[in-house]
HTML snippet that shows the backbone in 3Dmol.js (N, CA, C, O; Angstrom):
<script src="https://3Dmol.org/build/3Dmol-min.js"></script>
<div id="view" style="width:600px;height:400px;position:relative"></div>
<script>
const pdb = `
ATOM      1  N   MET A   1      95.390 -43.945 -18.200  1.00  0.00           N
ATOM      2  CA  MET A   1      93.958 -44.261 -17.986  1.00  0.00           C
ATOM      3  C   MET A   1      93.439 -44.869 -19.250  1.00  0.00           C
ATOM      4  O   MET A   1      92.567 -45.738 -19.252  1.00  0.00           O
ATOM      5  N   SER A   2      94.060 -44.335 -20.436  1.00  0.00           N
ATOM      6  CA  SER A   2      93.812 -44.765 -21.684  1.00  0.00           C
ATOM      7  C   SER A   2      93.921 -46.385 -21.834  1.00  0.00           C
ATOM      8  O   SER A   2      93.222 -47.054 -22.595  1.00  0.00           O
ATOM      9  N   PHE A   3      94.899 -46.871 -20.994  1.00  0.00           N
ATOM     10  CA  PHE A   3      95.277 -48.435 -20.906  1.00  0.00           C
ATOM     11  C   PHE A   3      93.707 -49.222 -20.527  1.00  0.00           C
ATOM     12  O   PHE A   3      93.205 -50.138 -21.178  1.00  0.00           O
ATOM     13  N   LEU A   4      93.159 -48.600 -19.355  1.00  0.00           N
ATOM     14  CA  LEU A   4      91.900 -49.344 -18.834  1.00  0.00           C
ATOM     15  C   LEU A   4      91.000 -49.230 -20.069  1.00  0.00           C
ATOM     16  O   LEU A   4      90.610 -50.312 -20.508  1.00  0.00           O
ATOM     17  N   LEU A   5      90.582 -48.090 -20.734  1.00  0.00           N
ATOM     18  CA  LEU A   5      89.883 -47.965 -21.564  1.00  0.00           C
ATOM     19  C   LEU A   5      89.887 -49.101 -22.695  1.00  0.00           C
ATOM     20  O   LEU A   5      88.872 -49.673 -23.093  1.00  0.00           O
ATOM     21  N   SER A   6      91.083 -49.316 -23.113  1.00  0.00           N
ATOM     22  CA  SER A   6      91.433 -50.379 -24.098  1.00  0.00           C
ATOM     23  C   SER A   6      91.240 -51.544 -23.952  1.00  0.00           C
ATOM     24  O   SER A   6      91.264 -52.295 -24.927  1.00  0.00           O
ATOM     25  N   LEU A   7      90.958 -52.073 -22.491  1.00  0.00           N
ATOM     26  CA  LEU A   7      90.886 -53.492 -22.385  1.00  0.00           C
ATOM     27  C   LEU A   7      89.547 -54.089 -22.757  1.00  0.00           C
ATOM     28  O   LEU A   7      89.387 -55.293 -22.958  1.00  0.00           O
ATOM     29  N   GLY A   8      88.562 -53.144 -22.839  1.00  0.00           N
ATOM     30  CA  GLY A   8      87.277 -53.542 -23.416  1.00  0.00           C
ATOM     31  C   GLY A   8      86.655 -54.642 -22.296  1.00  0.00           C
ATOM     32  O   GLY A   8      86.631 -54.271 -21.122  1.00  0.00           O
ATOM     33  N   PRO A   9      86.232 -55.773 -22.579  1.00  0.00           N
ATOM     34  CA  PRO A   9      85.664 -56.587 -21.633  1.00  0.00           C
ATOM     35  C   PRO A   9      86.411 -56.871 -20.500  1.00  0.00           C
ATOM     36  O   PRO A   9      85.894 -57.272 -19.457  1.00  0.00           O
ATOM     37  N   LEU A  10      87.826 -56.649 -20.676  1.00  0.00           N
ATOM     38  CA  LEU A  10      88.639 -57.097 -19.318  1.00  0.00           C
ATOM     39  C   LEU A  10      88.888 -55.995 -18.335  1.00  0.00           C
ATOM     40  O   LEU A  10      89.897 -55.976 -17.629  1.00  0.00           O
ATOM     41  N   ARG A  11      87.936 -55.060 -18.298  1.00  0.00           N
ATOM     42  CA  ARG A  11      87.746 -53.991 -17.593  1.00  0.00           C
ATOM     43  C   ARG A  11      88.075 -54.422 -15.828  1.00  0.00           C
ATOM     44  O   ARG A  11      87.812 -55.589 -15.536  1.00  0.00           O
ATOM     45  N   PRO A  12      88.510 -53.711 -14.942  1.00  0.00           N
ATOM     46  CA  PRO A  12      88.325 -54.054 -13.543  1.00  0.00           C
ATOM     47  C   PRO A  12      86.847 -54.177 -13.178  1.00  0.00           C
ATOM     48  O   PRO A  12      85.947 -53.481 -13.648  1.00  0.00           O
ATOM     49  N   THR A  13      86.724 -55.089 -12.336  1.00  0.00           N
ATOM     50  CA  THR A  13      85.330 -55.288 -11.810  1.00  0.00           C
ATOM     51  C   THR A  13      85.205 -54.723 -10.367  1.00  0.00           C
ATOM     52  O   THR A  13      86.185 -54.578  -9.636  1.00  0.00           O
ATOM     53  N   SER A  14      83.888 -54.403  -9.996  1.00  0.00           N
ATOM     54  CA  SER A  14      83.769 -53.876  -8.482  1.00  0.00           C
ATOM     55  C   SER A  14      83.355 -55.288  -7.737  1.00  0.00           C
ATOM     56  O   SER A  14      82.979 -56.371  -8.185  1.00  0.00           O
ATOM     57  N   LEU A  15      83.575 -54.826  -6.475  1.00  0.00           N
ATOM     58  CA  LEU A  15      83.227 -55.920  -5.470  1.00  0.00           C
ATOM     59  C   LEU A  15      81.824 -56.508  -5.372  1.00  0.00           C
ATOM     60  O   LEU A  15      81.518 -57.643  -5.006  1.00  0.00           O
ATOM     61  N   SER A  16      81.064 -55.553  -5.755  1.00  0.00           N
ATOM     62  CA  SER A  16      79.490 -55.988  -5.893  1.00  0.00           C
ATOM     63  C   SER A  16      79.292 -56.938  -7.012  1.00  0.00           C
ATOM     64  O   SER A  16      78.392 -57.770  -6.890  1.00  0.00           O
ATOM     65  N   GLU A  17      80.047 -56.923  -8.135  1.00  0.00           N
ATOM     66  CA  GLU A  17      79.983 -57.620  -9.445  1.00  0.00           C
ATOM     67  C   GLU A  17      80.421 -58.993  -9.073  1.00  0.00           C
ATOM     68  O   GLU A  17      79.726 -59.973  -9.340  1.00  0.00           O
ATOM     69  N   LEU A  18      81.653 -59.082  -8.411  1.00  0.00           N
ATOM     70  CA  LEU A  18      82.228 -60.217  -7.858  1.00  0.00           C
ATOM     71  C   LEU A  18      81.302 -61.100  -7.271  1.00  0.00           C
ATOM     72  O   LEU A  18      81.056 -62.236  -7.678  1.00  0.00           O
ATOM     73  N   VAL A  19      80.670 -60.398  -6.055  1.00  0.00           N
ATOM     74  CA  VAL A  19      79.863 -61.134  -5.089  1.00  0.00           C
ATOM     75  C   VAL A  19      78.709 -61.626  -5.987  1.00  0.00           C
ATOM     76  O   VAL A  19      78.359 -62.805  -5.930  1.00  0.00           O
ATOM     77  N   PHE A  20      78.138 -60.782  -6.782  1.00  0.00           N
ATOM     78  CA  PHE A  20      76.967 -61.454  -7.582  1.00  0.00           C
ATOM     79  C   PHE A  20      77.260 -62.496  -8.348  1.00  0.00           C
ATOM     80  O   PHE A  20      76.459 -63.429  -8.293  1.00  0.00           O
ATOM     81  N   LEU A  21      78.477 -62.642  -9.273  1.00  0.00           N
ATOM     82  CA  LEU A  21      79.002 -63.669  -9.748  1.00  0.00           C
ATOM     83  C   LEU A  21      78.998 -64.835  -9.048  1.00  0.00           C
ATOM     84  O   LEU A  21      78.482 -65.867  -9.477  1.00  0.00           O
ATOM     85  N   LEU A  22      79.638 -64.717  -7.808  1.00  0.00           N
ATOM     86  CA  LEU A  22      79.872 -65.870  -6.928  1.00  0.00           C
ATOM     87  C   LEU A  22      78.580 -66.432  -6.618  1.00  0.00           C
ATOM     88  O   LEU A  22      78.490 -67.659  -6.582  1.00  0.00           O
ATOM     89  N   LEU A  23      77.440 -65.627  -6.360  1.00  0.00           N
ATOM     90  CA  LEU A  23      76.257 -66.132  -5.930  1.00  0.00           C
ATOM     91  C   LEU A  23      75.601 -66.629  -7.212  1.00  0.00           C
ATOM     92  O   LEU A  23      74.842 -67.582  -7.038  1.00  0.00           O
ATOM     93  N   LEU A  24      75.712 -66.249  -8.291  1.00  0.00           N
ATOM     94  CA  LEU A  24      75.277 -67.113  -9.439  1.00  0.00           C
ATOM     95  C   LEU A  24      75.996 -68.274 -10.087  1.00  0.00           C
ATOM     96  O   LEU A  24      75.578 -68.874 -11.078  1.00  0.00           O
ATOM     97  N   LEU A  25      77.180 -68.551  -9.398  1.00  0.00           N
ATOM     98  CA  LEU A  25      77.795 -69.606  -9.726  1.00  0.00           C
ATOM     99  C   LEU A  25      77.409 -70.718  -8.645  1.00  0.00           C
ATOM    100  O   LEU A  25      77.368 -71.923  -8.895  1.00  0.00           O
ATOM    101  N   VAL A  26      77.109 -70.086  -7.303  1.00  0.00           N
ATOM    102  CA  VAL A  26      76.756 -71.196  -6.408  1.00  0.00           C
ATOM    103  C   VAL A  26      75.421 -71.672  -6.782  1.00  0.00           C
ATOM    104  O   VAL A  26      75.101 -72.856  -6.675  1.00  0.00           O
ATOM    105  N   ALA A  27      74.539 -70.637  -7.277  1.00  0.00           N
ATOM    106  CA  ALA A  27      73.045 -71.059  -7.592  1.00  0.00           C
ATOM    107  C   ALA A  27      73.031 -72.118  -8.683  1.00  0.00           C
ATOM    108  O   ALA A  27      72.191 -73.012  -8.787  1.00  0.00           O
ATOM    109  N   GLY A  28      74.053 -71.903  -9.471  1.00  0.00           N
ATOM    110  CA  GLY A  28      74.104 -72.779 -10.653  1.00  0.00           C
ATOM    111  C   GLY A  28      74.510 -74.152 -10.555  1.00  0.00           C
ATOM    112  O   GLY A  28      73.946 -75.083 -11.129  1.00  0.00           O
ATOM    113  N   VAL A  29      75.697 -74.256  -9.664  1.00  0.00           N
ATOM    114  CA  VAL A  29      76.213 -75.653  -9.251  1.00  0.00           C
ATOM    115  C   VAL A  29      75.144 -76.331  -8.289  1.00  0.00           C
ATOM    116  O   VAL A  29      75.024 -77.551  -8.184  1.00  0.00           O
ATOM    117  N   ALA A  30      74.364 -75.373  -7.585  1.00  0.00           N
ATOM    118  CA  ALA A  30      73.247 -76.049  -6.760  1.00  0.00           C
ATOM    119  C   ALA A  30      72.266 -76.776  -7.660  1.00  0.00           C
ATOM    120  O   ALA A  30      72.007 -77.975  -7.558  1.00  0.00           O
ATOM    121  N   ILE A  31      71.737 -75.934  -8.562  1.00  0.00           N
ATOM    122  CA  ILE A  31      70.661 -76.400  -9.661  1.00  0.00           C
ATOM    123  C   ILE A  31      71.342 -77.665 -10.304  1.00  0.00           C
ATOM    124  O   ILE A  31      70.671 -78.696 -10.286  1.00  0.00           O
ATOM    125  N   ILE A  32      72.599 -77.710 -10.871  1.00  0.00           N
ATOM    126  CA  ILE A  32      72.735 -78.809 -11.544  1.00  0.00           C
ATOM    127  C   ILE A  32      73.005 -79.974 -10.721  1.00  0.00           C
ATOM    128  O   ILE A  32      72.921 -81.034 -11.340  1.00  0.00           O
ATOM    129  N   MET A  33      73.316 -80.065  -9.454  1.00  0.00           N
ATOM    130  CA  MET A  33      73.617 -81.022  -8.474  1.00  0.00           C
ATOM    131  C   MET A  33      72.086 -81.597  -8.292  1.00  0.00           C
ATOM    132  O   MET A  33      71.809 -82.796  -8.335  1.00  0.00           O
ATOM    133  N   LEU A  34      71.174 -80.572  -8.090  1.00  0.00           N
ATOM    134  CA  LEU A  34      69.773 -80.952  -7.930  1.00  0.00           C
ATOM    135  C   LEU A  34      69.356 -81.707  -9.016  1.00  0.00           C
ATOM    136  O   LEU A  34      68.874 -82.815  -8.780  1.00  0.00           O
ATOM    137  N   VAL A  35      69.449 -81.323 -10.148  1.00  0.00           N
ATOM    138  CA  VAL A  35      68.913 -82.066 -11.375  1.00  0.00           C
ATOM    139  C   VAL A  35      69.466 -83.454 -11.401  1.00  0.00           C
ATOM    140  O   VAL A  35      68.695 -84.387 -11.630  1.00  0.00           O
ATOM    141  N   VAL A  36      70.851 -83.689 -11.167  1.00  0.00           N
ATOM    142  CA  VAL A  36      71.558 -84.710 -11.126  1.00  0.00           C
ATOM    143  C   VAL A  36      71.167 -85.688 -10.257  1.00  0.00           C
ATOM    144  O   VAL A  36      71.141 -86.875 -10.580  1.00  0.00           O
ATOM    145  N   LYS A  37      70.810 -85.212  -9.005  1.00  0.00           N
ATOM    146  CA  LYS A  37      70.328 -86.121  -7.939  1.00  0.00           C
ATOM    147  C   LYS A  37      68.838 -86.599  -8.396  1.00  0.00           C
ATOM    148  O   LYS A  37      68.518 -87.750  -8.097  1.00  0.00           O
ATOM    149  N   ILE A  38      67.929 -85.802  -9.087  1.00  0.00           N
ATOM    150  CA  ILE A  38      66.607 -86.436  -9.343  1.00  0.00           C
ATOM    151  C   ILE A  38      66.928 -87.149 -10.523  1.00  0.00           C
ATOM    152  O   ILE A  38      66.125 -88.060 -10.722  1.00  0.00           O
ATOM    153  N   ILE A  39      67.811 -87.055 -11.366  1.00  0.00           N
ATOM    154  CA  ILE A  39      67.895 -88.174 -12.521  1.00  0.00           C
ATOM    155  C   ILE A  39      68.393 -89.468 -12.016  1.00  0.00           C
ATOM    156  O   ILE A  39      67.983 -90.541 -12.459  1.00  0.00           O
ATOM    157  N   LEU A  40      69.420 -89.342 -10.939  1.00  0.00           N
ATOM    158  CA  LEU A  40      69.926 -90.589 -10.431  1.00  0.00           C
ATOM    159  C   LEU A  40      68.696 -91.442  -9.610  1.00  0.00           C
ATOM    160  O   LEU A  40      68.611 -92.667  -9.518  1.00  0.00           O
ATOM    161  N   PHE A  41      67.771 -90.421  -9.043  1.00  0.00           N
ATOM    162  CA  PHE A  41      66.627 -91.193  -8.389  1.00  0.00           C
ATOM    163  C   PHE A  41      65.850 -91.698  -9.119  1.00  0.00           C
ATOM    164  O   PHE A  41      65.325 -92.720  -8.677  1.00  0.00           O
ATOM    165  N   VAL A  42      65.498 -91.310 -10.299  1.00  0.00           N
ATOM    166  CA  VAL A  42      64.489 -91.716 -11.148  1.00  0.00           C
ATOM    167  C   VAL A  42      64.938 -92.730 -12.243  1.00  0.00           C
ATOM    168  O   VAL A  42      64.090 -93.364 -12.872  1.00  0.00           O
ATOM    169  N   LEU A  43      66.051 -92.858 -12.432  1.00  0.00           N
ATOM    170  CA  LEU A  43      66.676 -93.620 -13.280  1.00  0.00           C
ATOM    171  C   LEU A  43      66.393 -95.135 -13.076  1.00  0.00           C
ATOM    172  O   LEU A  43      65.719 -95.658 -13.964  1.00  0.00           O
ATOM    173  N   PRO A  44      66.779 -95.879 -12.104  1.00  0.00           N
ATOM    174  CA  PRO A  44      66.362 -97.239 -11.687  1.00  0.00           C
ATOM    175  C   PRO A  44      64.785 -97.442 -12.216  1.00  0.00           C
ATOM    176  O   PRO A  44      64.377 -98.278 -13.021  1.00  0.00           O
ATOM    177  N   ALA A  45      64.160 -96.588 -11.627  1.00  0.00           N
ATOM    178  CA  ALA A  45      62.655 -96.815 -11.881  1.00  0.00           C
ATOM    179  C   ALA A  45      62.119 -96.635 -13.348  1.00  0.00           C
ATOM    180  O   ALA A  45      61.122 -97.257 -13.715  1.00  0.00           O
ATOM    181  N   ALA A  46      62.760 -95.821 -14.139  1.00  0.00           N
ATOM    182  CA  ALA A  46      62.635 -95.555 -15.522  1.00  0.00           C
ATOM    183  C   ALA A  46      62.955 -96.940 -16.265  1.00  0.00           C
ATOM    184  O   ALA A  46      62.217 -97.528 -17.055  1.00  0.00           O
ATOM    185  N   VAL A  47      64.091 -97.279 -15.872  1.00  0.00           N
ATOM    186  CA  VAL A  47      64.786 -98.537 -16.531  1.00  0.00           C
ATOM    187  C   VAL A  47      63.715 -99.537 -16.204  1.00  0.00           C
ATOM    188  O   VAL A  47      62.992 -99.837 -17.154  1.00  0.00           O
ATOM    189  N   ILE A  48      63.471-100.107 -15.066  1.00  0.00           N
ATOM    190  CA  ILE A  48      62.447-101.176 -14.879  1.00  0.00           C
ATOM    191  C   ILE A  48      60.943-100.856 -15.695  1.00  0.00           C
ATOM    192  O   ILE A  48      60.286-101.762 -16.208  1.00  0.00           O
ATOM    193  N   ALA A  49      60.598 -99.656 -15.713  1.00  0.00           N
ATOM    194  CA  ALA A  49      59.358 -99.391 -16.459  1.00  0.00           C
ATOM    195  C   ALA A  49      59.412 -99.601 -17.790  1.00  0.00           C
ATOM    196  O   ALA A  49      58.442-100.114 -18.347  1.00  0.00           O
ATOM    197  N   VAL A  50      60.640 -99.211 -18.565  1.00  0.00           N
ATOM    198  CA  VAL A  50      60.821 -99.406 -19.912  1.00  0.00           C
ATOM    199  C   VAL A  50      60.763-101.170 -19.970  1.00  0.00           C
ATOM    200  O   VAL A  50      60.022-101.723 -20.782  1.00  0.00           O
ATOM    201  N   VAL A  51      61.472-101.817 -19.189  1.00  0.00           N
ATOM    202  CA  VAL A  51      61.605-103.031 -19.434  1.00  0.00           C
ATOM    203  C   VAL A  51      60.148-103.849 -19.341  1.00  0.00           C
ATOM    204  O   VAL A  51      59.833-104.772 -20.092  1.00  0.00           O
ATOM    205  N   VAL A  52      59.361-103.331 -18.300  1.00  0.00           N
ATOM    206  CA  VAL A  52      58.244-103.887 -18.294  1.00  0.00           C
ATOM    207  C   VAL A  52      57.187-103.550 -19.459  1.00  0.00           C
ATOM    208  O   VAL A  52      56.346-104.334 -19.901  1.00  0.00           O
ATOM    209  N   TRP A  53      57.391-102.304 -19.839  1.00  0.00           N
ATOM    210  CA  TRP A  53      56.436-101.873 -21.123  1.00  0.00           C
ATOM    211  C   TRP A  53      57.071-102.761 -22.200  1.00  0.00           C
ATOM    212  O   TRP A  53      56.220-103.256 -22.940  1.00  0.00           O
ATOM    213  N   LEU A  54      58.329-103.096 -22.488  1.00  0.00           N
ATOM    214  CA  LEU A  54      58.618-103.848 -23.820  1.00  0.00           C
ATOM    215  C   LEU A  54      58.025-105.490 -23.480  1.00  0.00           C
ATOM    216  O   LEU A  54      57.625-106.260 -24.353  1.00  0.00           O
ATOM    217  N   LEU A  55      58.070-105.729 -22.312  1.00  0.00           N
ATOM    218  CA  LEU A  55      57.637-107.061 -22.014  1.00  0.00           C
ATOM    219  C   LEU A  55      56.069-107.232 -22.076  1.00  0.00           C
ATOM    220  O   LEU A  55      55.498-108.190 -22.598  1.00  0.00           O
ATOM    221  N   THR A  56      55.507-106.241 -21.510  1.00  0.00           N
ATOM    222  CA  THR A  56      53.996-106.290 -21.466  1.00  0.00           C
ATOM    223  C   THR A  56      53.271-105.381 -22.382  1.00  0.00           C
ATOM    224  O   THR A  56      52.042-105.400 -22.314  1.00  0.00           O
ATOM    225  N   ASP A  57      53.904-104.505 -23.316  1.00  0.00           N
ATOM    226  CA  ASP A  57      53.404-103.591 -24.217  1.00  0.00           C
ATOM    227  C   ASP A  57      52.012-102.846 -23.488  1.00  0.00           C
ATOM    228  O   ASP A  57      51.084-102.458 -24.197  1.00  0.00           O
ATOM    229  N   SER A  58      51.996-102.719 -22.176  1.00  0.00           N
ATOM    230  CA  SER A  58      51.188-102.026 -21.509  1.00  0.00           C
ATOM    231  C   SER A  58      51.758-100.827 -20.541  1.00  0.00           C
ATOM    232  O   SER A  58      52.527-101.014 -19.598  1.00  0.00           O
ATOM    233  N   LEU A  59      51.312 -99.751 -20.895  1.00  0.00           N
ATOM    234  CA  LEU A  59      51.738 -98.453 -20.237  1.00  0.00           C
ATOM    235  C   LEU A  59      51.155 -98.268 -18.697  1.00  0.00           C
ATOM    236  O   LEU A  59      51.592 -97.422 -17.918  1.00  0.00           O
ATOM    237  N   TYR A  60      50.133 -99.171 -18.404  1.00  0.00           N
ATOM    238  CA  TYR A  60      49.637 -99.260 -17.236  1.00  0.00           C
ATOM    239  C   TYR A  60      50.545 -99.998 -16.082  1.00  0.00           C
ATOM    240  O   TYR A  60      50.835 -99.610 -14.950  1.00  0.00           O
ATOM    241  N   TRP A  61      50.858-101.097 -16.720  1.00  0.00           N
ATOM    242  CA  TRP A  61      51.999-101.977 -15.831  1.00  0.00           C
ATOM    243  C   TRP A  61      53.380-101.287 -15.741  1.00  0.00           C
ATOM    244  O   TRP A  61      54.185-101.397 -14.817  1.00  0.00           O
ATOM    245  N   ALA A  62      53.503-100.577 -16.836  1.00  0.00           N
ATOM    246  CA  ALA A  62      55.029 -99.750 -16.957  1.00  0.00           C
ATOM    247  C   ALA A  62      54.820 -98.831 -15.693  1.00  0.00           C
ATOM    248  O   ALA A  62      55.640 -98.826 -14.775  1.00  0.00           O
ATOM    249  N   GLY A  63      53.677 -98.050 -15.688  1.00  0.00           N
ATOM    250  CA  GLY A  63      53.520 -96.764 -14.602  1.00  0.00           C
ATOM    251  C   GLY A  63      53.398 -97.574 -13.377  1.00  0.00           C
ATOM    252  O   GLY A  63      53.998 -97.039 -12.444  1.00  0.00           O
ATOM    253  N   VAL A  64      52.803 -98.724 -13.053  1.00  0.00           N
ATOM    254  CA  VAL A  64      52.888 -99.347 -11.665  1.00  0.00           C
ATOM    255  C   VAL A  64      54.362 -99.767 -11.291  1.00  0.00           C
ATOM    256  O   VAL A  64      54.892 -99.636 -10.188  1.00  0.00           O
ATOM    257  N   ALA A  65      54.863-100.249 -12.334  1.00  0.00           N
ATOM    258  CA  ALA A  65      56.469-100.692 -11.867  1.00  0.00           C
ATOM    259  C   ALA A  65      57.128 -99.572 -11.607  1.00  0.00           C
ATOM    260  O   ALA A  65      57.949 -99.582 -10.690  1.00  0.00           O
ATOM    261  N   PHE A  66      56.899 -98.387 -12.363  1.00  0.00           N
ATOM    262  CA  PHE A  66      57.711 -96.969 -12.041  1.00  0.00           C
ATOM    263  C   PHE A  66      57.304 -96.789 -10.591  1.00  0.00           C
ATOM    264  O   PHE A  66      58.152 -96.840  -9.700  1.00  0.00           O
ATOM    265  N   LEU A  67      56.169 -96.603 -10.369  1.00  0.00           N
ATOM    266  CA  LEU A  67      55.922 -96.183  -9.086  1.00  0.00           C
ATOM    267  C   LEU A  67      56.370 -97.118  -7.963  1.00  0.00           C
ATOM    268  O   LEU A  67      56.871 -96.677  -6.928  1.00  0.00           O
ATOM    269  N   ALA A  68      56.184 -98.383  -8.184  1.00  0.00           N
ATOM    270  CA  ALA A  68      56.718 -99.151  -7.149  1.00  0.00           C
ATOM    271  C   ALA A  68      58.110 -99.076  -6.874  1.00  0.00           C
ATOM    272  O   ALA A  68      58.613 -99.111  -5.751  1.00  0.00           O
ATOM    273  N   VAL A  69      58.676 -98.977  -7.903  1.00  0.00           N
ATOM    274  CA  VAL A  69      60.466 -98.827  -7.846  1.00  0.00           C
ATOM    275  C   VAL A  69      60.803 -97.556  -7.051  1.00  0.00           C
ATOM    276  O   VAL A  69      61.813 -97.507  -6.349  1.00  0.00           O
ATOM    277  N   ALA A  70      59.929 -96.508  -7.169  1.00  0.00           N
ATOM    278  CA  ALA A  70      60.249 -95.228  -6.926  1.00  0.00           C
ATOM    279  C   ALA A  70      59.954 -95.182  -5.254  1.00  0.00           C
ATOM    280  O   ALA A  70      60.695 -94.658  -4.421  1.00  0.00           O
ATOM    281  N   VAL A  71      58.882 -95.760  -5.035  1.00  0.00           N
ATOM    282  CA  VAL A  71      58.724 -96.091  -3.607  1.00  0.00           C
ATOM    283  C   VAL A  71      59.391 -96.670  -2.917  1.00  0.00           C
ATOM    284  O   VAL A  71      59.683 -96.215  -1.811  1.00  0.00           O
ATOM    285  N   ILE A  72      59.841 -97.850  -3.351  1.00  0.00           N
ATOM    286  CA  ILE A  72      60.972 -98.677  -2.760  1.00  0.00           C
ATOM    287  C   ILE A  72      62.297 -97.843  -2.743  1.00  0.00           C
ATOM    288  O   ILE A  72      63.037 -98.038  -1.779  1.00  0.00           O
ATOM    289  N   SER A  73      62.623 -97.087  -3.536  1.00  0.00           N
ATOM    290  CA  SER A  73      63.904 -96.365  -3.450  1.00  0.00           C
ATOM    291  C   SER A  73      63.589 -95.464  -2.379  1.00  0.00           C
ATOM    292  O   SER A  73      64.542 -95.323  -1.611  1.00  0.00           O
ATOM    293  N   LEU A  74      62.551 -94.799  -2.072  1.00  0.00           N
ATOM    294  CA  LEU A  74      62.083 -93.776  -1.318  1.00  0.00           C
ATOM    295  C   LEU A  74      62.106 -94.382   0.197  1.00  0.00           C
ATOM    296  O   LEU A  74      62.483 -93.677   1.133  1.00  0.00           O
ATOM    297  N   ILE A  75      61.786 -95.399   0.338  1.00  0.00           N
ATOM    298  CA  ILE A  75      61.735 -96.174   1.560  1.00  0.00           C
ATOM    299  C   ILE A  75      63.371 -96.740   1.939  1.00  0.00           C
ATOM    300  O   ILE A  75      63.854 -96.691   3.070  1.00  0.00           O
ATOM    301  N   LYS A  76      63.950 -97.182   0.932  1.00  0.00           N
ATOM    302  CA  LYS A  76      65.257 -97.513   1.266  1.00  0.00           C
ATOM    303  C   LYS A  76      66.223 -96.285   1.701  1.00  0.00           C
ATOM    304  O   LYS A  76      67.241 -96.515   2.355  1.00  0.00           O
ATOM    305  N   ARG A  77      65.925 -95.203   1.380  1.00  0.00           N
ATOM    306  CA  ARG A  77      66.645 -94.016   1.847  1.00  0.00           C
ATOM    307  C   ARG A  77      66.280 -93.609   3.205  1.00  0.00           C
ATOM    308  O   ARG A  77      66.812 -92.626   3.719  1.00  0.00           O
TER     309      ARG A  77
END
`;
const viewer = $3Dmol.createViewer("view");
viewer.addModel(pdb, "pdb");
viewer.setStyle({}, {cartoon: {color: "spectrum"}});
viewer.zoomTo();
viewer.render();
</script>
């Protein structure tokens, strides 16, 4: 029994702790996948908006370009 006490953080875990760990891992992976999907969806619109902003120096037209590309991306899907 003293061997188990000397393990420190490597002590045996209960089934409920393992299930909770699995749930947290699944939730973490799902959140990461969602963030990556959002970034990949917004990236083309952001690039076009930056190009329009650099060419026109107008945040208004950059916003219009961003919204236009985002709507086209939504329709395309």
